[in-house]
C-alpha positions, 0 to 999 in steps of 0.5 A: 258756412259752406254755401257762403264759401261757394258764393264767395268762390263764384264771385272771385276772378281768376287769372286767365289759364290760357294766356302764358307770358312765356309765349308772348314776346315782351316787347309785343305785349308791352306795345299791345298794352300801350295801344289799348291804353291809347285807345281809351277815350280821353274822358275815360283815362285817369290823369297821368299823376293818378295813373302813376300813383296807382302803378306805384301802389301795384308795384308794392303789392304782393299780388303783382306777378308779371304785370297781372294782379295775382288776386283778381287776374286783371292787367294792372296797367289797363285797370290803372289807366281807366278813370273808373278803375279801382283796386278790388282790394282797396289799395287805391280808389278812383 
């Protein structure tokens, strides 16, 4: 049982501990996220309606905290923007 728990912990992603939102200008942060999404090749971007639906589900999720998934540590807007993106907790799929 303990080995299983240790293996599970190894595979869990944790939020970045060096990045603090209090140290980031919100407008600059939002612009950077938008820039990264815009850099995705068109064939790798989710359709606008899919992206919107994914974000709606994220905003209803208890794990969402300051634009990050508190469960896996991802930037939800970036994950949702990728065609191949999926919620690690099954709230939305590709």
